[in-house]
C-alpha positions in Angstrom: 6.7 24.8 -7.2 4.0 22.1 -7.1 3.0 20.7 -10.3 -0.2 19.8 -11.0 0.3 17.2 -13.5 2.6 15.3 -11.5 2.3 10.8 -13.3 3.5 8.1 -11.9 4.2 5.3 -15.1 5.5 1.5 -14.5 7.5 -0.7 -16.1 9.4 -3.9 -15.1 11.2 -6.1 -17.0 13.7 -9.7 -16.7 16.5 -8.6 -16.2 18.3 -12.0 -19.0 16.0 -10.4 -21.6 18.6 -8.8 -23.0 15.7 -6.8 -25.7 13.5 -6.0 -22.6 16.3 -4.7 -20.6 17.4 -2.6 -23.7 14.0 -1.3 -24.0 13.1 -0.9 -20.0 16.4 1.2 -19.6 16.1 3.3 -22.7 14.5 6.5 -20.8 16.5 6.7 -17.7 19.4 8.5 -17.5 22.5 6.7 -17.3 20.4 4.1 -18.8 24.0 2.1 -20.2 25.2 2.2 -16.1 22.3 1.6 -14.3 21.4 -1.7 -17.4 25.6 -3.1 -16.1 24.6 -2.4 -12.1 21.2 -5.3 -13.2 23.3 -7.4 -15.0 25.5 -8.0 -12.2 23.3 -8.9 -9.6 22.6 -6.1 -8.2 19.3 -6.1 -5.7 18.1 -2.4 -3.9 16.6 0.7 -5.2 18.9 3.0 -8.0 17.3 6.4 -8.9 18.2 9.2 -11.5 17.2 12.8 -11.9 16.3 14.1 -15.4 16.3 18.3 -14.4 14.8 19.0 -18.0 11.7 16.7 -17.9 11.4 16.8 -14.3 11.5 13.4 -13.8 12.6 10.9 -11.4 13.7 7.1 -11.4 13.2 4.9 -9.4 14.7 1.5 -10.2 13.6 -1.4 -7.6 15.5 -4.8 -8.6 15.6 -8.3 -6.6 18.3 -9.7 -9.1 15.9 -11.0 -11.7 13.1 -8.7 -12.0 13.1 -4.9 -11.9 10.6 -2.4 -12.0 10.5 1.1 -12.5 8.4 4.2 -11.4 8.7 7.2 -13.0 7.1 9.7 -11.1 7.2 13.3 -13.9 6.4 16.7 -13.1 8.7 17.0 -9.8 11.1 19.0 -8.8 14.8 17.8 -7.6 13.3 18.4 -3.9 10.5 16.4 -4.5 12.0 13.6 -5.4 14.8 13.3 -2.6 11.2 13.5 -0.6 10.0 11.0 -2.6 12.9 9.1 -1.8 13.1 9.2 1.5 10.0 8.0 1.8 10.7 4.8 -0.5 12.8 3.7 2.9 9.4 2.7 4.5 8.4 0.0 1.5 9.5 -3.2 2.7 7.2 -4.6 -0.2 7.3 -3.1 -3.7 4.4 -2.5 -6.3 2.0 -0.1 -6.9 -0.2 0.9 -3.9 3.1 1.4 -1.6 5.1 3.4 -4.2 1.9 5.6 -5.1 1.4 6.1 -1.2 5.0 6.7 -0.5 4.5 9.8 -3.5 1.6 10.9 -2.0 3.3 11.3 1.7 6.1 13.0 0.1 3.9 15.8 -2.2 1.6 15.7 1.0 -1.5 15.2 -1.8 -2.7 13.3 -3.7 -1.6 11.9 -7.0 -4.4 11.1 -9.9 -3.4 7.8 -11.5 -3.1 8.0 -15.2 -4.3 4.6 -16.1 
């Protein structure tokens, strides 16, 4: 069931900044595991989904900086569709990610500032 209240939030941090990294992973399911992978120099995309919040977390890292886009108001199937669309992203940023979400959901998303 599509939810008209889909929202996208973005956060970023330097992985070497322990305090910033702790705050960055705090809302992410299995955040401690995500932090461990990031500290070990992980480069790529990690995803998590929290069913009770209907929220998906897409964490991208180059080994130095981590970025997370949180998409709320979506089902696990919609989260999987977004992940599939993320395969086409070659340069990560708000615009490419938001476009991937819109393609996956088949509708424009109203961004919250």
